[in-house]
N, C-alpha and C positions, 0 to 999 in steps of 0.2 A: 302275763298275757303276751302272745305273740302278736308282732305286727303283721297286718296284711290277712289276718284270719278273722272272720266274723265270731264275735263271742256272745252267747246268749245270755243275758242277766235276768234274773227274776225281778220283780218290781222292787223288793227290799234292797237287793243288790244295786239296782239302778239308782234308787234314792240315796243310798249310802254313798255310791260314787259321787253323785251330784253334790252331796253334803261335803264330801271331803275335798272336792275341787273348789267349792265356795269358801271352805275355811282356809284352805292352803292359799288361795288368792288373796283373802283378807290378810293373813299372816305376812305375805310378801309384798303388801301394800299396792295391790292392783286397785284400780278405780272401781267404785261402787256402781256398777251399771244395772239398771233394771232389766227384767226379761225382755221387755219390748225393745230397750236400747240395744241389747246384744243380739237379738233376732235381726234387727235392721242391719247392724254391723256385719254379722255373719253373712247375711244375704249379699251385701255390697261387695264383700271380699270372695264369696264362694261362687257366685252366679257372675256369668259374663255381663261386662258392661255393654252399652250404657245403662245407667240407673237414673230414674227421675222420682221426684217426689209422688207424682201420679202413679207411676208404675209400681213403686214399692208399696204404697197404699193398696193397690189392687192385689198384688201378688200376696202380701202378708195379711190381707183381709182386715186392715185397720183404716181409720180415717186419715186424710191428709194432714189434719192438724195434729194428730197423734205422731204421725211420721215427722212432721216438722219439729215437733218438741224433741223426740228422740235425736234428730239431726242436730239440734241446737246443742244438746249436751255432748254429743260425739264430736262436733265441730270444736266446742270449748276445749276438749281434751286433744284436739288435733288428730283425731282419728279418721276424719273424713273432711272433705271440703266441697262447697257448693260453688257452681258456676252457671252463669246464664247460658243456655243453649243458643248458640249463634244461629242455628238452623230454625229454631222455634223460640222466639223472644218470651213466650208465655211459660216456657218450660225451664226447669232448673235441673241441671245435672249434679248427680252426687258422685264424687271421685274418691278414690282410694289415696291414702297418705303412707308415707314410710313410717310414721308413728303408729299408725293403725295396723300396719303390716307387722311391725316389731311386736306390738301388744298381742295380736292373735297368735303369732308363732310361740311367745312365751306362754300364753293361755293353753295352747295346744300342747307345749311340752309339759306344763303343769298337769293338765288332765291326763295325758299318757302315763306320767309317773304315778298319779293317784289310781289309775286303772289297774296298774300292776299290783296294788294292795287289795284289790277286790277278789 
């Protein structure tokens, strides 16, 4: 697969790619993240900050408690950190970490390698 060019996958190819990325991640000892946890993590890293629990819930279409549970796991892994918003004491900011950046870079590299086999 060439970088920078959109590639059209049929549904079976797309599922095969997802399957191979998941298996390769398990083989390489990556943490076991749920789809929700990965969606939250990817949004925090791909969308411009700031990020709040309330904002993530609205954008991702899930409840604030669901976001909080995902952030608990991601925080335990060191992939994100939470900080009180000095401008709005009721709000919690969700911030990126070096560990999260490294994980996603490695995940992206792994997905890229697997896509070459589809």
